PAZAPA-4460 file (N, C-alpha, C; in steps of 0.05 Angstrom, whole numbers, plus 32768, in hexadecimal, padded with zeros to 4 digits):
% residues 325
    n_x    n_y    n_z   ca_x   ca_y   ca_z    c_x    c_y    c_z   seq   type   mol
   87B2   8883   8749   87BB   889A   8759   87D6   88A4   874E     1      X     A
   87D9   88BD   874D   87F2   88C8   8743   8807   88C7   8759     2      X     A
   8820   88C8   8750   8835   88C8   8764   8837   88E4   8771     3      X     A
   8843   88E5   8789   8843   88FF   8797   8855   8913   878A     4      X     A
   884E   892B   878B   885F   8941   8781   885C   8958   8794     5      X     A
   886D   896B   8792   886D   8982   87A4   8853   8992   87A1     6      X     A
   8848   8992   8789   8831   89A2   8785   8817   8992   8789     7      X     A
   8819   8978   8789   8801   8967   878C   87F7   8967   87A8     8      X     A
   87DD   8961   87AB   87D0   8961   87C5   87C9   8944   87CE     9      X     A
   87D3   8930   87C0   87CD   8915   87C9   87DB   890E   87E3    10      X     A
   87CD   88FF   87F4   87DA   88F6   880D   87F1   88E3   8806    11      X     A
   8805   88E4   8817   881D   88D2   8813   8823   88C4   882E    12      X     A
   8831   88AF   882B   883B   88A0   8842   885A   88A0   8842    13      X     A
   8866   88A9   8857   8882   88A8   885B   8889   888F   886B    14      X     A
   8895   887C   885D   889B   8862   886A   88B9   8861   8870    15      X     A
   88C0   885E   888A   88DB   885E   8893   88E1   8844   88A1    16      X     A
   88F5   8836   8897   88FE   881C   88A3   8919   8820   88B0    17      X     A
   891C   8816   88C8   8935   8817   88D6   8938   87FF   88E8    18      X     A
   8951   87F6   88EB   8957   87DF   88FD   8962   87EA   8917    19      X     A
   8957   87E0   892D   895E   87E9   8948   896A   87D2   8957    20      X     A
   897F   87D7   8966   898B   87C2   8976   8977   87B9   898B    21      X     A
   8977   879F   8992   8964   8794   89A4   8962   87A3   89BE    22      X     A
   8979   87AB   89C9   897A   87B8   89E3   896E   87D4   89E1    23      X     A
   8969   87DF   89C9   895F   87FA   89C6   8941   87FB   89C1    24      X     A
   8933   87E4   89C2   8917   87E4   89BC   8906   87F7   89CE    25      X     A
   890B   87F6   89E8   88FC   8806   89FA   8900   8824   89F5    26      X     A
   891A   882B   89F2   8920   8847   89EC   8914   8850   89D2    27      X     A
   8914   883E   89BE   890A   8846   89A4   88EB   8849   89A5    28      X     A
   88DE   8839   89B5   88C1   883C   89B8   88BA   8857   89C5    29      X     A
   88C9   885F   89D9   88C5   8879   89E6   88CB   888F   89D2    30      X     A
   88DF   888B   89C2   88E7   88A0   89AE   88D0   88A4   899A    31      X     A
   88C3   888E   8992   88AD   8891   897F   8896   88A1   898B    32      X     A
   8893   889F   89A5   887F   88B0   89B2   8886   88CE   89AF    33      X     A
   88A0   88D4   89B2   88A8   88F0   89AE   88A4   88FA   8992    34      X     A
   88A9   88E8   897F   88A5   88EF   8963   8887   88F5   895E    35      X     A
   8876   88E4   8969   8859   88E8   8966   8850   8903   8971    36      X     A
   885B   890A   8989   8854   8924   8995   885D   893B   8984    37      X     A
   8875   8939   8978   8880   894E   8967   886F   8951   894E    38      X     A
   8867   893A   8943   8858   893A   8929   883C   8945   892C    39      X     A
   8831   8944   8944   8815   894D   8948   8811   896A   893E    40      X     A
   8825   897A   8941   8823   8996   8938   882F   899B   891D    41      X     A
   8837   8985   890F   8844   8989   88F5   882F   898D   88DF    42      X     A
   8832   89A2   88CF   881E   89A8   88BA   881C   8990   88A6    43      X     A
   8804   8987   88A2   87FF   8972   888F   8802   8956   889A    44      X     A
   8809   8953   88B3   880C   8938   88BE   87F1   892C   88C5    45      X     A
   87EC   8913   88BC   87D2   8906   88BF   87D2   88F0   88D4    46      X     A
   87E8   88E2   88D7   87E9   88CC   88EA   8802   88BB   88E7    47      X     A
   8807   88AA   88FB   881F   889A   88FC   8819   887D   8903    48      X     A
   8826   886A   88F6   8824   884E   88FD   8841   8844   8902    49      X     A
   8844   8833   8917   885E   8827   891D   885A   8809   891C    50      X     A
   886A   87FC   890C   8869   87DF   8909   8883   87D3   8915    51      X     A
   8882   87C5   892B   889A   87BA   8937   88A5   87A3   8928    52      X     A
   88BE   879B   892D   88C9   8783   891F   88BA   876A   8926    53      X     A
   88BA   8758   8912   88AE   873D   8916   88C1   8728   890C    54      X     A
   88D7   8723   891B   88EB   8710   8912   88DF   86F4   890F    55      X     A
   88EA   86E3   88FC   8901   86E9   88EC   88FB   86F7   88D2    56      X     A
   88E1   86F9   88CB   88DA   8703   88B0   88E0   8721   88AE    57      X     A
   88D9   8730   88C3   88DC   874D   88C2   88EC   8756   88DB    58      X     A
   8903   8762   88D6   8915   876A   88EC   8917   8788   88EF    59      X     A
   890A   8797   88DE   890B   87B5   88E0   88F2   87C0   88ED    60      X     A
   88F6   87D7   88FA   88DF   87E7   8902   88D6   87F7   88EA    61      X     A
   88BC   87F9   88E7   88B1   8808   88D0   889F   881E   88DB    62      X     A
   88A5   8837   88D4   8894   884E   88DB   8886   8858   88C2    63      X     A
   886B   885A   88C3   885C   8863   88AC   884F   887E   88B5    64      X     A
   8858   8893   88A9   884E   88AE   88AF   883D   88B8   8899    65      X     A
   8824   88BF   889F   8811   88C8   888A   8810   88E6   888A    66      X     A
   8813   88F2   8872   8812   890F   886E   87FE   8916   8859    67      X     A
   87F4   892E   885A   87E0   8937   8847   87EB   893A   882B    68      X     A
   8805   893F   8828   8811   8942   880E   882F   893E   8810    69      X     A
   883C   893C   87F9   8858   8936   87F8   8869   894D   8804    70      X     A
   8860   8966   8800   886F   897C   880B   8871   897B   8829    71      X     A
   885B   8973   8837   885C   8971   8854   886F   895B   885C    72      X     A
   886F   8944   884E   8880   892E   8855   889E   8936   8851    73      X     A
   88A4   8943   883B   88BF   894C   8836   88C8   8961   884A    74      X     A
   88B5   8972   8852   88BC   8985   8867   88C4   8978   8880    75      X     A
   88B6   8962   8888   88BE   8954   88A0   88D9   8947   889D    76      X     A
   88DE   893B   8886   88F8   892E   8882   890F   8941   8884    77      X     A
   890A   895A   887C   891F   896E   887C   8921   897E   8896    78      X     A
   890F   897A   88A8   890C   898C   88BF   8923   8989   88D4    79      X     A
   8928   899F   88E1   893B   899E   88F7   8930   898E   890E    80      X     A
   8916   898E   8912   890A   897E   8928   8910   8960   8924    81      X     A
   890D   8957   890B   8913   893A   8906   8930   8934   890A    82      X     A
   8942   8947   8901   895E   8942   8904   8966   8940   8921    83      X     A
   895A   8950   8932   8960   894E   894F   8956   8934   895B    84      X     A
   893E   892C   8952   8934   8912   895C   8945   88FB   8953    85      X     A
   894F   88FC   893A   8960   88E6   8930   897A   88E4   8940    86      X     A
   8984   88FA   8949   899D   88FA   8959   8999   88EB   8973    87      X     A
   8981   88EB   897D   897C   88DD   8997   897D   88BF   8995    88      X     A
   8978   88B4   897D   8977   8897   897A   898D   888C   8968    89      X     A
   89A0   889D   8961   89B4   8895   894E   89C4   887D   8959    90      X     A
   89C9   887C   8973   89D8   8867   897E   89C8   884D   8981    91      X     A
   89AE   884E   897D   899D   8836   8980   899B   8827   8965    92      X     A
   89A0   8834   894F   899C   8829   8935   89B2   8817   892B    93      X     A
   89AB   8804   891A   89BE   87F2   890D   89BC   87F9   88EF    94      X     A
   89CF   8808   88E5   89CF   8810   88C9   89BD   8828   88C4    95      X     A
   89B8   882F   88AB   89A8   8847   88A4   898A   8841   88A5    96      X     A
   897B   8857   88A3   895E   8854   889F   8958   8854   8881    97      X     A
   8943   8846   8879   893A   8846   885D   8920   8856   885C    98      X     A
   891F   8869   8849   8909   887B   8847   88FA   8877   882D    99      X     A
   88DF   8874   882E   88CE   8871   8816   88B8   8886   8818   100      X     A
   88B4   8895   8803   889F   88A8   8801   888B   889F   87EB   101      X     A
   8874   8896   87F3   8861   8889   87E1   8846   8896   87E2   102      X     A
   8837   8894   87CC   881A   889C   87CD   880C   888C   87E2   103      X     A
   87FD   8899   87F3   87F0   888B   8809   87DC   8877   87FF   104      X     A
   87E0   885E   8807   87CE   8848   87FF   87CC   8845   87E1   105      X     A
   87E1   884D   87D3   87E0   884B   87B6   87F8   883C   87AB   106      X     A
   87FB   883C   8791   8811   882E   8784   8824   8843   8778   107      X     A
   883D   883B   8775   884F   884D   8767   8847   884E   8749   108      X     A
   884F   8864   873D   8849   8868   8721   8857   8853   8710   109      X     A
   8849   884B   86FA   8856   8838   86E8   886F   8844   86DC   110      X     A
   8872   885E   86DC   888A   886B   86D1   88A1   886D   86E5   111      X     A
   889C   8864   86FE   88B1   8867   8712   88CB   8859   8709   112      X     A
   88E1   8865   870F   88FB   885B   8708   890E   885B   8720   113      X     A
   8922   884A   871E   8935   8848   8734   8952   884A   872A   114      X     A
   8963   8853   873B   8980   8852   8736   898D   8841   874C   115      X     A
   899D   882E   8744   89AC   881D   8756   89C9   8828   8757   116      X     A
   89D0   8833   876E   89EA   8841   8771   89FB   8831   8785   117      X     A
   8A11   8827   877B   8A22   8816   878C   8A3B   8824   8795   118      X     A
   8A44   881E   87AD   8A5B   882A   87BA   8A6C   8814   87C6   119      X     A
   8A86   8819   87C7   8A98   8809   87D7   8A9E   8818   87F1   120      X     A
   8A96   880C   8807   8A98   8819   8821   8AAA   8809   8834   121      X     A
   8AC1   8812   883C   8AD1   8804   8850   8AC1   8802   886A   122      X     A
   8AC5   87EC   8878   8AB5   87E7   8890   8ABA   87FD   88A5   123      X     A
   8AD2   8808   88A6   8AD7   881D   88BA   8AC8   8837   88B5   124      X     A
   8ABE   883A   889C   8AB1   8853   8895   8A93   8850   8892   125      X     A
   8A87   883A   889C   8A6B   8836   8899   8A5A   884C   88A6   126      X     A
   8A61   8854   88BE   8A52   8869   88CC   8A53   8883   88BC   127      X     A
   8A6A   888A   88B2   8A6C   88A2   88A1   8A5C   88A0   8888   128      X     A
   8A5B   8888   887C   8A4C   8883   8864   8A2E   8887   886A   129      X     A
   8A24   887C   8880   8A08   887F   8887   8A01   889D   888B   130      X     A
   8A12   88AC   8899   8A0D   88C8   889E   8A0C   88D7   8883   131      X     A
   8A1E   88D1   8871   8A1E   88DE   8857   8A05   88D7   8847   132      X     A
   89FD   88BE   8848   89E4   88B6   883A   89CC   88C3   8845   133      X     A
   89CC   88C8   885F   89B5   88D6   886B   89B3   88F3   8861   134      X     A
   89CA   8900   885C   89C9   891B   8851   89BF   891A   8834   135      X     A
   89C8   8905   8825   89BF   8903   880A   89A1   88FE   8809   136      X     A
   8997   88EC   881A   897B   88E5   881A   896A   88FE   8821   137      X     A
   8974   890E   8833   8965   8927   883B   8963   893A   8823   138      X     A
   8979   893B   8813   8978   894C   87FB   8966   8940   87E6   139      X     A
   8967   8926   87E2   8955   8919   87CE   8938   891F   87D4   140      X     A
   8931   891E   87ED   8915   8921   87F5   890A   893C   87ED   141      X     A
   891B   8950   87E8   8911   896A   87E0   890B   896B   87C2   142      X     A
   8914   8957   87B3   8910   8958   8796   88F5   894C   878F   143      X     A
   88E7   8958   877C   88CD   894D   8773   88D0   8930   8769   144      X     A
   88BD   8920   8770   88BC   8904   8766   88CB   88F0   8777   145      X     A
   88D8   88F9   878D   88E7   88E5   879D   88D4   88D1   87A9   146      X     A
   88DC   88B7   87A7   88CC   88A1   87B3   88DA   8891   87C8   147      X     A
   88F4   888B   87C3   8901   8878   87D5   891F   887B   87D5   148      X     A
   892B   8877   87EC   8948   8876   87EF   894D   885E   8802   149      X     A
   8957   8848   87F7   895C   8830   8806   8978   8827   8803   150      X     A
   8985   881F   881A   89A1   8816   8819   89A2   87F8   881D   151      X     A
   89AF   87EB   880B   89B3   87CE   880D   89D0   87C8   8815   152      X     A
   89D3   87B8   882A   89EE   87B0   8833   89FB   879C   881F   153      X     A
   8A15   8799   881F   8A21   8784   880F   8A17   8768   8817   154      X     A
   8A14   8757   8803   8A0B   873C   8808   8A22   8729   87FE   155      X     A
   8A30   871C   8811   8A46   870B   880A   8A3E   86F6   87F5   156      X     A
   8A4E   86F4   87E0   8A49   86E1   87CB   8A37   86EB   87B5   157      X     A
   8A2A   8702   87BA   8A19   870E   87A5   8A24   8729   879C   158      X     A
   8A28   873C   87AE   8A35   8755   87A7   8A43   8760   87BF   159      X     A
   8A5B   876C   87BB   8A6B   8776   87D1   8A67   8793   87D6   160      X     A
   8A58   87A1   87C5   8A53   87BE   87C8   8A3A   87C4   87D8   161      X     A
   8A3A   87DC   87E3   8A22   87E7   87EE   8A12   87F3   87D7   162      X     A
   89F7   87EF   87D7   89E6   87F7   87C1   89D0   8809   87CC   163      X     A
   89CD   8821   87C1   89B7   8832   87C7   89A3   8830   87B0   164      X     A
   898A   8829   87B8   8974   8828   87A5   8964   8842   87A7   165      X     A
   8967   8852   8792   895B   886D   8792   8944   886D   877D   166      X     A
   892B   8874   8786   8914   8873   8774   8907   888F   8773   167      X     A
   8900   8897   875A   88F0   88AE   8755   88D8   88A7   8744   168      X     A
   88C5   88B9   8742   88AC   88B2   8734   88AF   88B1   8716   169      X     A
   88C3   88BE   870B   88C7   88BB   86EE   88E5   88C1   86E8   170      X     A
   88EC   88BC   86CF   8908   88BE   86C7   8912   88DB   86C8   171      X     A
   8900   88EE   86C1   8909   890A   86C1   8910   8914   86DD   172      X     A
   8900   890D   86F1   8906   8915   870C   891F   8907   8717   173      X     A
   8922   88EE   8710   893B   88E0   8718   8953   88ED   870C   174      X     A
   8952   88F4   86F2   8969   8901   86E5   896E   891C   86F1   175      X     A
   8959   892B   86F8   895C   8945   8703   896D   8944   871D   176      X     A
   8967   892F   872D   8977   892C   8746   8993   8923   8740   177      X     A
   8996   890F   872F   89B1   8904   872A   89C4   8919   871E   178      X     A
   89B9   892C   870F   89C9   8940   8701   89CA   895A   8710   179      X     A
   89BE   895B   8728   89BB   8975   8736   89D6   897E   8742   180      X     A
   89DB   8998   8744   89F3   89A2   8752   89F3   8999   876F   181      X     A
   89DB   8997   877B   89DA   8990   8798   89E5   8974   879C   182      X     A
   89DE   8961   878A   89E9   8946   878C   8A07   8946   8787   183      X     A
   8A10   8955   8773   8A2D   8956   876E   8A3D   8960   8786   184      X     A
   8A31   8973   8794   8A3F   897D   87AC   8A40   8968   87C2   185      X     A
   8A2A   8959   87C5   8A29   8943   87D9   8A3D   892D   87D1   186      X     A
   8A3F   8927   87B7   8A52   8912   87AE   8A6E   891B   87B5   187      X     A
   8A74   8934   87B2   8A8F   893E   87B8   8A95   893A   87D6   188      X     A
   8A80   893E   87E7   8A84   893B   8804   8A8A   891E   880B   189      X     A
   8A7F   890B   87FB   8A84   88EF   8800   8A97   88E2   87EC   190      X     A
   8AAA   88F2   87E3   8ABC   88E8   87CE   8ACA   88CE   87D5   191      X     A
   8AD0   88CA   87EF   8ADF   88B2   87F7   8ACE   8899   87F3   192      X     A
   8AB3   889B   87EF   8AA3   8884   87EB   8A9D   887F   87CD   193      X     A
   8AA7   8891   87BC   8A9F   8891   87A0   8AB3   8883   878D   194      X     A
   8AC7   8877   8798   8ADC   886B   8787   8ACF   8856   8775   195      X     A
   8ABD   8846   8780   8AB0   8831   8770   8A93   8837   8769   196      X     A
   8A8C   8851   8769   8A70   8858   8765   8A66   884F   8749   197      X     A
   8A4F   8844   8749   8A43   883A   8730   8A25   883F   8731   198      X     A
   8A19   8848   871B   89FD   884E   871A   89F0   883E   8704   199      X     A
   89DB   882F   870B   89CB   8821   86F6   89AE   882A   86FA   200      X     A
   89A1   882F   86E3   8985   8837   86E4   8974   881E   86DE   201      X     A
   895C   881E   86EA   8949   8808   86E5   892D   8813   86E7   202      X     A
   891B   8808   86D6   88FF   880E   86D8   88F2   87F6   86E6   203      X     A
   88D7   87F8   86EA   88CA   87E2   86F8   88CD   87C8   86E9   204      X     A
   88C7   87C8   86CE   88C8   87B0   86BF   88B9   8799   86CD   205      X     A
   88C6   8781   86CC   88B9   876B   86D9   88BF   876A   86F7   206      X     A
   88CD   877F   8702   88D3   877F   871E   88BA   8782   872F   207      X     A
   88A3   878A   8722   888B   878D   8732   8880   8772   873A   208      X     A
   888B   875C   872F   8884   8741   8738   888D   873D   8755   209      X     A
   88A5   8749   875B   88B4   8740   8772   88AD   8750   878B   210      X     A
   88B2   8743   87A3   88AF   8753   87BC   88C3   876A   87BC   211      X     A
   88BD   877E   87CB   88CD   8797   87CB   88EA   8792   87D2   212      X     A
   88EF   8780   87E5   890B   877D   87ED   891A   876A   87DB   213      X     A
   890E   8760   87C6   891D   874E   87B3   891E   8759   8797   214      X     A
   8910   876F   8792   890C   8777   8776   8926   8780   8769   215      X     A
   8939   878B   8778   8951   8796   876C   8969   8784   876B   216      X     A
   896C   8774   8780   8984   8764   8782   897D   8747   8789   217      X     A
   896F   8738   8778   8968   871D   877E   8980   870A   877E   218      X     A
   8981   86F7   8791   8997   86E4   8792   898E   86CA   8783   219      X     A
   89A0   86B6   8782   899A   869E   8773   8983   868F   877E   220      X     A
   8981   868D   8799   896B   867E   87A5   8951   868B   879E   221      X     A
   8950   86A6   879F   8938   86B4   8798   8930   86B0   877B   222      X     A
   8943   86B0   8769   893D   86AB   874D   8932   868F   8749   223      X     A
   893D   867B   8757   8932   8660   8755   8915   865F   8760   224      X     A
   8910   866C   8777   88F5   866C   8781   88E2   867B   876E   225      X     A
   88EC   8690   8762   88DB   869F   874F   88D3   868E   8737   226      X     A
   88E6   867F   872D   88E0   866D   8717   88CB   8659   871E   227      X     A
   88CC   864E   8736   88B9   863B   873F   889D   8647   8741   228      X     A
   889B   8660   874A   8881   866E   874B   8876   8674   8730   229      X     A
   8888   867B   871D   887F   8680   8702   8874   8666   86F6   230      X     A
   8881   8650   86FB   8878   8636   86F1   885C   862F   86FD   231      X     A
   8858   8636   8717   883F   8630   8724   8827   863D   8716   232      X     A
   882B   8655   870C   8814   8662   86FE   8815   865F   86DF   233      X     A
   882D   8659   86D4   882F   8656   86B7   8823   863B   86AE   234      X     A
   8828   8626   86BD   881E   860C   86B5   87FF   860B   86B2   235      X     A
   87F0   8615   86C5   87D3   8615   86C1   87CA   8626   86AA   236      X     A
   87D7   863D   86A6   87CF   864F   8690   87D3   8641   8675   237      X     A
   87EA   8635   8671   87F0   8627   8658   87DD   8610   8654   238      X     A
   87D9   8600   8669   87C8   85E9   8666   87AB   85F1   8660   239      X     A
   87A0   8603   8670   8784   860B   866C   8780   8618   8651   240      X     A
   8793   8629   8649   8791   8636   862F   8790   8621   8618   241      X     A
   87A3   860E   8619   87A3   85F9   8605   878A   85E8   8605   242      X     A
   8780   85E1   861D   8769   85CE   861F   8750   85DB   8615   243      X     A
   874B   85F4   861E   8731   8601   8618   8731   8613   8600   244      X     A
   8748   861D   85F8   8749   8631   85E2   875B   8628   85CB   245      X     A
   8774   8622   85D2   8788   861C   85BD   8780   8605   85AB   246      X     A
   877A   85EE   85B6   8774   85D6   85A6   8759   85D8   8599   247      X     A
   8743   85DD   85A8   8729   85DD   859B   8723   85F5   8589   248      X     A
   872E   860C   858F   8727   8624   8580   873C   862C   856B   249      X     A
   8755   862D   8573   876A   8635   8561   8773   861F   854E   250      X     A
   877B   8608   855A   8783   85F2   8549   876B   85E8   8539   251      X     A
   8753   85E9   8545   873C   85E0   8536   8735   85F1   851E   252      X     A
   873E   860A   851E   873A   861B   8507   874F   8619   84F2   253      X     A
   8762   8607   84F6   8777   8602   84E2   878E   8615   84E3   254      X     A
   8791   8625   84F9   87A7   8637   84FB   87C2   8628   84FD   255      X     A
   87D7   8632   84F1   87F1   8624   84F3   87FB   8624   8510   256      X     A
   880B   860F   8516   8814   860C   8532   8824   8623   853C   257      X     A
   8836   862F   852A   8846   8645   8533   8836   865D   853B   258      X     A
   881E   8661   852F   880D   8677   8535   87FE   8672   854F   259      X     A
   87F3   865A   8552   87E5   8654   856B   87F8   8654   8583   260      X     A
   8811   864C   857F   8825   864D   8594   882A   866A   859C   261      X     A
   882D   867B   8589   8832   8698   858F   881B   86A4   859E   262      X     A
   8802   869F   8595   87EB   86AA   85A2   87E9   86A0   85BF   263      X     A
   87EE   8686   85C3   87ED   867B   85DE   8802   8688   85F0   264      X     A
   881B   868B   85E5   8830   8697   85F6   882A   86B4   85FC   265      X     A
   881F   86C3   85E8   8818   86DF   85ED   8804   86E2   8603   266      X     A
   87EF   86D2   8602   87DA   86D4   8617   87E5   86CC   8632   267      X     A
   87F4   86B6   8633   87FE   86AC   864D   8812   86C0   865A   268      X     A
   8823   86CD   8649   8836   86E0   8655   8828   86F8   8660   269      X     A
   8812   8701   8652   8803   8718   865C   87F5   8712   8676   270      X     A
   87E8   86FB   8677   87DB   86F2   8690   87F0   86F0   86A7   271      X     A
   8807   86E4   86A0   881B   86E0   86B4   8827   86FA   86BE   272      X     A
   882E   870C   86AB   883C   8724   86B3   882B   8738   86C2   273      X     A
   8812   873B   86BA   8801   874F   86C7   87F2   8746   86E0   274      X     A
   87EB   872D   86E1   87DA   8724   86F7   87E4   870C   8706   275      X     A
   87E9   86F6   86F9   87EE   86DD   8707   8808   86DC   8716   276      X     A
   881E   86E4   8709   8838   86E4   8716   8839   86F7   872E   277      X     A
   8830   8710   872B   8830   8722   8743   881F   8716   875A   278      X     A
   8808   8709   8753   87F8   86FD   8768   8806   86E7   8776   279      X     A
   8814   86D6   8767   8823   86C0   8773   883A   86CA   8785   280      X     A
   8848   86DF   877B   885E   86EA   878B   8854   86F6   87A5   281      X     A
   883D   8703   87A4   8832   870E   87BD   8829   86F8   87D0   282      X     A
   881C   86E3   87C5   8813   86CD   87D6   882A   86BE   87E3   283      X     A
   8841   86BD   87D6   8858   86AF   87E1   886D   86C2   87EB   284      X     A
   8865   86DA   87F2   8879   86EE   87FD   8886   86E4   8816   285      X     A
   8878   86D5   8827   8883   86CB   8840   8899   86B7   883A   286      X     A
   8899   86AA   8823   88AD   8696   881C   88C5   86A2   880E   287      X     A
   88C1   86B8   8800   88D6   86C4   87F0   88E8   86D6   8800   288      X     A
   88E1   86DD   8819   88F1   86EF   8829   890D   86E2   882D   289      X     A
   8923   86F2   8829   893E   86E8   882D   8943   86DD   8849   290      X     A
   8935   86E9   885D   893A   86E1   8879   8927   86CB   8882   291      X     A
   8917   86BF   8870   8904   86AB   8877   8913   8693   8884   292      X     A
   8907   8688   8899   8914   8672   88A8   8914   8659   8897   293      X     A
   8926   8645   889D   8927   862C   888E   890C   861E   888E   294      X     A
   88FE   861F   88A5   88E4   8612   88A6   88D0   861F   8892   295      X     A
   88D1   8639   8891   88BF   8647   887E   88C7   8641   8861   296      X     A
   88E1   8640   885C   88EA   8639   8841   88E0   861D   8839   297      X     A
   88E3   860A   884C   88DA   85EF   8846   88BC   85EE   8841   298      X     A
   88AD   85FD   8851   8890   85FD   884E   8888   8607   8833   299      X     A
   8897   861C   8829   8891   8626   880E   8895   8612   87F8   300      X     A
   88AB   8603   87FA   88B0   85EE   87E6   889B   85D8   87E7   301      X     A
   8893   85D0   8800   887F   85BB   8803   8864   85C5   87F7   302      X     A
   885D   85DD   87FD   8844   85E8   87F3   8844   85E9   87D4   303      X     A
   885A   85F2   87C9   885C   85F3   87AC   885A   85D7   87A0   304      X     A
   8867   85C3   87AC   8866   85A8   87A2   8849   859E   87A2   305      X     A
   883A   85A5   87B8   881E   859C   87BA   880D   85AA   87A4   306      X     A
   8812   85C4   879F   8802   85D1   878B   8809   85C7   876F   307      X     A
   8822   85C0   876A   8829   85B4   8751   881A   859A   874D   308      X     A
   881A   8589   8762   880D   856F   8760   87EF   8572   875B   309      X     A
   87E2   8585   8769   87C5   858A   8766   87BF   8592   8749   310      X     A
   87D0   85A4   873E   87CA   85AE   8723   87CE   8598   870F   311      X     A
   87E3   8587   8712   87E7   8572   86FF   87D1   855D   8700   312      X     A
   87C9   8555   8718   87B3   8542   871B   8799   854D   8710   313      X     A
   8794   8567   8716   877C   8573   870C   877B   8574   86EE   314      X     A
   8792   857B   86E1   8792   857D   86C4   8791   8561   86B7   315      X     A
   879D   854D   86C5   879B   8531   86BA   877D   8528   86BA   316      X     A
   876F   852F   86D0   8752   8528   86D1   8743   8537   86BC   317      X     A
   874A   8550   86B8   873C   8560   86A3   8741   8555   8688   318      X     A
   8759   854C   8682   8760   8540   8668   8750   8526   8664   319      X     A
   874F   8516   867A   8740   84FC   8678   8722   8502   8673   320      X     A
   8718   8516   8680   86FC   851D   867C   86F7   8527   865F   321      X     A
   870A   8536   8655   8708   8540   8639   8708   8529   8625   322      X     A
   8719   8515   862A   871A   84FE   8617   8701   84ED   8619   323      X     A
   86F4   84ED   8631   86DD   84DC   8635   86C3   84E8   862B   324      X     A
   86C4   8501   8622   86AB   850D   8619   86A2   8502   85FE   325      X     A
***
């Protein structure tokens, strides 16, 4: 599926995440009803889903708004009706909303690119920073190829800056926004936040292995967990390749060791990168979440240890069987 564009007619999903104070849950539920009533008459609106928080793993409310095309979704993001509705719940929210514009039930384009934009924000100016970012996000949504605007808070011990993860469907559309006069004007309005402004660009690369909330700013614990998952799928691939193909077919044909080693590594990295590692990361998504409880973390390590043991015992039996033939 192609990524959404202003001229395309593919359905899109506008995914909005926001954190609401516990005492505001009832008011926020009623507010969502008002949003639904307003959207009924909105051109191109197809339907709405509301996913409530499920602590401790998920603490945000998620609204999924389905539109017939990207133009209809961007029109809603820019509308005065939505601005008035947001004013009604501004006091209920904790921090900014995160907005994602994605092909409905599809994947982002392999060409999709992101910019990581960091800011130094004094605590006393956080509300002003959120309001400024909301204006920027509204402007971004009008540009072709916009996919996502997500704000990451500082993480003590990892990074002290606020980071905006901005994604477009390709590098040309991202560059068009970053270099646009409209963005320069908005940057001037927020000059007090730009003293430490820094922009880094990133493509998907191997980040498609990772869960969405870890792909850009992994911490040390996550890197350690990731390495364990890679080992979980790498060990069987290397073993089975050597047992069934490398030794009997390649070594048996008299190929030099350096060549058989290269072929084995080439095959294993392709299997790992395209299929096995993404599958493992999805299967263990519940364990990789930064907010996973200690019990869930411990369960993940126990499960991994069990799978390691099963694979080693199984391959030992396979080797014994091979020697006994």
